[in-house]
N, C-alpha and C positions, 0 to 999 in steps of 0.2 A: 590616131585614135579611131577605132572602127566604130561606126554607128550603123544600126539596123533599124529600119522603120517599117512596121507592118501596117497594112491597111486592108480593107475589104470585109471586116467583120460586120455583124449586125444581127437583126432578128429575122428568122426565117421559119416557115412552117415545116413540119415534118414532111419529108419527101422532096423538099426544095434543094436548091443548090447555092453555093457561095464559092467565090474565088478569092482566096487570100493572096496578097502580094507582100513581098519583103524587099525593100530597096537597101542596098549596102553602099556605104561610103568606104571603099577600100581600093587600093591601087590596082591589084590584079585579082579580080574576083574569081576568075576561072580556076585558080589553083587551090581553092579551098573547098572542103566539104561543108555543105549547108544542110540544115535540117529544120523540120517543124516539130515542135512539142506542144502539148496541151496540158492544162491543169483544170480539171473539173472541180466543182464545189466539194470541199471536204476530201479531195483526192490528191495523190502525189502527182507531180509532173511526170508525163510519160511521152516517150518518143512516138510520133505519128508517122513520119516519113523522113528519109534522108536521101541526099543525092551527092555522091562523092565527085571530086574533080575528075572529069573524064571517065567516071565509072557508071555502073548501072544503078538507077534509082530503085529504091525499095520502100514499101509501106508496111506498117504493122499489119499483122494478120487480121486484126479486127476491122480494118478499114480498107484493105487493099482492093476489095471489089468495088469500092465506092469513091475512093480518093486517088488522086495522082499528083505527083510532084514533078516539077520541071524547072529548068533554069535557063536564063538568057544571059550569057556571060558578057555580051556586048553592052547590055543595059544594066548589068550588075543587079539582077533581080532573080528571085526564086518565087515560084508560085505554088499554091496548093489548091487544086480543084477538088471541091467536095460536092458530091452528088448524093442524092437519096439520103439526106441528112435525117438523123434520128435524135430523139430527145437526149439520149446519152452522149451525143456529140457536143452538148453544151459545155463550154469551157472557155478559158482564155488561151488563145493560141499564140505561141512564141516562135520566133525565128532564131536560129542559132547558127553561128559561123565558127568553125573550128580552125584555129590557128595555133597549133601545138607550141607551147603547152597551155595556151589560153583558149577559153571559150568566150565568145561575145554573144550577148542576148539583146533582142529588141525589147520594147516596153510591153508588147503583147496587144492583141486585139480580141475583143469579146465576141464570141459566137453564141447566140442563144437560139435554140431550136424549140419552138413552142407554138401551139395553136391558139 
């Protein structure tokens, strides 16, 4: 059973930064693609960033100048560094691990950008 636990969310002022982490309980973390999604109020869940196993990380165009994704295979963790946060970044952020044909999701962590 794969479990993903996100942490690092919270309340931050516009222009601030947060670092989200996702810890995975899986035997060989390095062989999986992992990603961060978010779901804002009244919105559909959307892809924020993904990092394939051994591949190049990429972020959605709307955040790539401000966010970055990285992974530590030894620690079985993926992180999302978010800088220059904007009110529209307010959402629940979810970690996803792809193990075809299954996707595994964390419980989500709330990020609120407000003054």
